[in-house]
C-alpha positions in Angstrom: 121.3 -20.0 -72.8 119.2 -23.1 -72.7 115.9 -23.0 -70.8 116.0 -24.6 -67.4 115.3 -28.3 -67.5 112.4 -29.3 -65.3 110.6 -32.6 -64.9 107.7 -34.0 -63.0 106.9 -37.6 -62.1 103.7 -36.8 -60.4 100.8 -38.9 -61.6 97.9 -37.4 -63.5 95.4 -35.9 -61.1 92.0 -37.3 -60.7 89.0 -35.4 -62.3 86.4 -34.0 -60.0 82.8 -35.0 -60.9 80.6 -34.2 -57.9 78.4 -31.1 -58.0 80.0 -29.6 -54.9 83.5 -30.3 -56.1 82.7 -28.9 -59.6 81.4 -25.7 -58.0 84.5 -25.4 -55.8 86.8 -25.9 -58.8 85.0 -23.3 -60.8 85.3 -20.9 -57.9 89.1 -21.5 -57.7 89.6 -21.2 -61.4 87.8 -17.9 -61.4 89.6 -16.9 -58.2 93.0 -17.4 -59.9 92.4 -15.1 -62.8 90.3 -12.5 -60.9 92.8 -12.5 -58.0 95.6 -11.8 -60.5 93.7 -8.9 -62.0 92.7 -7.5 -58.6 96.3 -7.5 -57.5 97.3 -5.8 -60.7 94.5 -3.1 -60.4 95.2 -2.5 -56.7 98.9 -2.2 -57.2 99.0 -0.3 -60.5 98.5 3.2 -59.1 101.3 2.8 -56.6 103.8 1.0 -58.9 107.4 2.2 -58.2 106.5 3.8 -54.9 108.6 2.8 -51.9 107.1 0.9 -48.9 107.7 3.9 -46.7 106.0 6.3 -49.1 102.9 4.0 -49.3 102.7 3.8 -45.6 102.9 7.5 -45.3 100.0 7.9 -47.8 98.0 5.0 -46.5 98.7 4.4 -42.8 96.5 1.3 -42.7 97.8 0.2 -46.1 96.2 0.7 -49.5 93.1 -1.5 -49.4 90.8 -0.1 -52.1 91.1 0.6 -55.8 92.3 4.1 -56.5 93.2 6.0 -59.7 96.4 7.8 -60.7 99.9 6.7 -60.5 102.5 7.2 -63.3 100.2 5.4 -65.8 97.2 7.7 -64.9 94.9 4.7 -64.2 91.3 4.8 -63.3 90.0 2.8 -60.4 89.8 -0.9 -61.4 91.9 -0.5 -64.5 94.4 -3.3 -65.3 97.9 -3.0 -66.7 100.2 -5.2 -68.9 100.2 -7.9 -66.2 96.5 -8.8 -66.8 96.6 -7.8 -70.5 99.3 -10.3 -71.3 97.5 -12.9 -69.1 94.4 -12.4 -71.2 96.2 -12.8 -74.4 97.7 -16.1 -73.2 94.5 -17.3 -71.8 92.6 -16.6 -75.0 95.1 -18.6 -77.0 94.9 -21.5 -74.5 91.1 -21.4 -74.6 91.2 -22.6 -78.2 90.8 -26.4 -78.6 93.9 -28.4 -79.2 97.4 -28.3 -77.8 99.4 -25.2 -77.0 100.1 -23.3 -80.2 103.1 -21.1 -79.6 102.7 -19.4 -83.0 99.2 -18.3 -81.9 100.6 -17.1 -78.6 103.2 -15.1 -80.4 100.6 -13.6 -82.7 98.4 -12.5 -79.8 101.3 -11.0 -77.9 102.2 -9.1 -81.1 98.7 -7.9 -81.5 98.7 -6.5 -78.0 102.2 -5.0 -78.5 100.9 -3.2 -81.6 97.9 -1.8 -79.8 100.2 0.6 -78.0 99.5 -0.4 -74.4 100.2 2.1 -71.6 103.0 0.0 -70.2 105.3 -2.7 -71.4 108.4 -4.0 -69.7 111.8 -3.5 -71.4 112.6 -7.2 -71.8 109.2 -7.9 -73.2 109.4 -4.9 -75.5 112.8 -6.1 -76.9 111.6 -9.7 -77.4 108.3 -8.6 -79.1 110.2 -6.2 -81.3 112.3 -9.2 -82.6 109.0 -11.1 -83.2 107.7 -8.1 -85.1 110.8 -8.2 -87.3 110.3 -11.9 -88.2 112.4 -13.6 -85.6 110.9 -17.0 -84.7 109.3 -17.2 -81.2 111.9 -19.8 -80.2 114.7 -17.3 -80.8 113.3 -13.9 -79.7 113.9 -14.4 -75.9 117.3 -15.9 -76.6 118.2 -12.8 -78.6 117.4 -10.6 -75.6 119.5 -12.7 -73.4 122.5 -12.5 -75.8 122.3 -8.7 -75.5 121.4 -8.4 -71.8 122.6 -11.4 -70.0 121.1 -10.2 -66.7 117.6 -9.9 -68.1 115.6 -11.9 -65.5 112.5 -9.7 -65.1 109.2 -10.9 -63.7 106.9 -10.7 -66.8 107.1 -14.5 -67.3 105.5 -15.1 -63.9 103.0 -12.2 -64.0 101.2 -13.8 -67.0 101.8 -17.6 -66.5 98.7 -18.6 -64.6 96.5 -19.6 -67.6 98.9 -22.4 -68.3 98.2 -23.9 -64.9 94.5 -23.6 -65.5 94.7 -25.3 -68.9 97.1 -28.1 -67.9 96.1 -28.7 -64.2 95.3 -32.4 -64.9 98.4 -33.0 -67.1 101.7 -32.1 -65.3 103.7 -33.5 -68.2 102.2 -30.8 -70.4 102.1 -28.1 -67.8 105.9 -28.0 -67.4 107.0 -27.5 -71.1 104.1 -25.2 -71.7 105.2 -23.0 -68.7 108.7 -23.0 -70.1 107.8 -22.1 -73.7 105.3 -19.4 -72.8 107.9 -17.8 -70.6 110.9 -18.1 -72.9 109.2 -16.4 -75.8 110.2 -13.2 -74.0 112.2 -14.3 -70.9 114.6 -17.1 -71.7 116.7 -16.8 -68.6 116.5 -20.2 -66.8 115.4 -18.4 -63.6 112.4 -17.0 -65.5 111.4 -20.3 -67.0 111.9 -22.2 -63.8 109.9 -19.6 -61.8 107.0 -19.9 -64.3 107.0 -23.7 -63.7 107.1 -23.2 -59.9 104.2 -20.7 -59.9 102.1 -22.9 -62.2 102.8 -26.0 -60.2 101.8 -24.2 -57.0 98.6 -23.0 -58.7 97.7 -26.4 -60.0 98.3 -27.9 -56.6 96.0 -25.4 -54.9 93.3 -25.7 -57.5 93.1 -29.4 -56.7 92.6 -28.6 -53.0 96.1 -28.7 -51.7 96.7 -26.8 -48.5 99.2 -24.0 -47.9 101.6 -26.1 -45.9 102.3 -28.3 -49.0 102.5 -25.6 -51.6 106.3 -25.1 -51.3 107.1 -28.7 -52.1 104.5 -28.7 -54.9 106.0 -25.6 -56.4 109.6 -26.9 -56.6 108.8 -30.4 -57.7 111.2 -31.4 -60.4 112.9 -28.0 -60.6 116.7 -28.2 -60.8 117.6 -24.5 -60.7 119.0 -24.0 -57.2 118.2 -20.2 -57.0 114.6 -20.8 -57.9 114.2 -23.6 -55.4 115.7 -21.4 -52.6 113.5 -18.4 -53.5 110.4 -20.6 -52.9 111.6 -22.5 -49.9 112.8 -19.4 -47.9 109.7 -17.3 -48.6 107.4 -18.4 -45.7 110.0 -17.7 -43.0 111.1 -14.2 -44.0 110.3 -11.1 -42.0 108.6 -8.4 -44.0 111.6 -6.2 -44.1 113.6 -9.1 -45.7 111.1 -9.4 -48.6 112.1 -7.6 -51.8 109.5 -6.5 -54.3 111.3 -5.2 -57.3 111.3 -6.4 -60.9 113.6 -9.3 -60.5 111.7 -12.5 -61.1 112.9 -14.4 -58.0 112.1 -11.4 -55.8 108.6 -11.2 -57.1 108.0 -14.9 -56.7 109.4 -14.9 -53.2 107.2 -12.0 -52.3 104.1 -13.7 -53.6 104.8 -17.0 -51.7 105.6 -14.9 -48.6 102.2 -13.1 -48.9 100.3 -16.4 -49.2 102.1 -18.1 -46.3 101.7 -15.2 -43.8 98.2 -14.0 -44.4 94.9 -15.9 -43.9 92.6 -14.6 -46.6 92.7 -13.8 -50.3 92.0 -10.1 -49.7 94.8 -9.7 -47.1 97.2 -11.7 -49.2 96.7 -9.3 -52.1 96.8 -6.2 -49.9 100.0 -7.4 -48.2 101.7 -8.1 -51.6 100.7 -4.7 -53.1 101.8 -2.7 -50.0 105.3 -4.1 -50.3 105.7 -1.4 -53.0 108.1 -1.0 -55.9 106.7 -3.4 -58.6 103.4 -3.4 -56.7 101.1 -4.4 -59.5 103.2 -7.5 -60.5 103.7 -8.6 -57.0 100.0 -8.2 -56.4 99.2 -10.1 -59.6 101.3 -13.1 -58.9 100.2 -13.3 -55.2 96.6 -12.9 -56.3 96.8 -15.7 -58.9 98.3 -18.1 -56.4 96.1 -17.2 -53.5 93.0 -17.0 -55.7 93.6 -20.6 -56.7 93.5 -21.5 -53.0 90.6 -19.3 -51.7 88.5 -18.9 -54.8 86.6 -16.0 -56.3 84.0 -15.9 -53.6 86.7 -14.7 -51.2 87.3 -11.5 -53.2 85.6 -8.4 -51.9 82.7 -7.2 -54.1 83.9 -3.6 -53.8 86.9 -4.7 -56.0 85.0 -6.9 -58.4 82.3 -4.4 -59.0 84.7 -2.0 -60.8 87.3 -4.5 -62.1 87.5 -3.8 -65.8 87.7 -7.3 -67.4 85.7 -9.2 -64.8 83.3 -11.0 -67.1 86.0 -11.7 -69.7 88.2 -13.3 -67.0 85.4 -15.4 -65.7 84.5 -16.7 -69.1 88.1 -17.7 -69.8 88.4 -19.4 -66.5 85.4 -21.5 -67.1 86.6 -22.4 -70.6 90.1 -23.4 -69.3 88.5 -25.6 -66.7 86.4 -27.3 -69.4 89.5 -28.0 -71.5 91.5 -29.1 -68.5 89.0 -31.8 -67.7 89.0 -33.0 -71.3 92.7 -34.0 -71.3 
């Protein structure tokens, strides 16, 4: 199946040079990656729990990092969502254009490190890579065997692309598609990665929440993906699904952003939807973090978030490179 065609005619965004603007942009860049990791770490210990079970355990909602869960996490520990994001970010932090062979090598290095968790579609695609299948074909092989494979791993890790190519929409779109299709070649997965990254780029540049829906779907032709974004703000909570299907995760993330007025509450709302709680939290955290910035994250989370300094360093580097395009 061919990757979804997307295009964007938006002009190249203006660079920000004033001191205050630079500080705001740094805060948003850091907020995107740290928000992603905080959503992952908050949701990891309750992954696969139902909404009702979470509410029974935490009547006011889960609001603080805890340990446990099926992965036996410690408080502040990240999962595959942030680990794959780090691998992609470190590849993009190298000078020069996107190097998909390098991305593939970093994903394989992580795969061979025996992580605690790895999604089924990702595992299958990386197994093909490990056996010498080119990166352009690995995700397609998975689709040929499992035509319904439209999981959410492509959107859980896509944010570094938005940070790297914020100022270059013409590069952001194909980079989003390629870094998704290496494992998730379904057109809903590639289009969703573009939508999430276009939303992040728009918010990094100071766009408001009222315009994020249109920014996300700009140039996307896949009808299902467009609908998933546009319907999100108006859903009631009981209508929001939070399983592993890519469009459900994306819808839940945009719903969380639209219906909550702070970064902390957006992440908490996303995680407490349950089921694939870490990934919903990660995607919502990345989008909302690009809007509110790192300073809006509670210090009680950041103090024990495992890769905090690494994420901050990568965010700063990706900002530097985005302003050199």
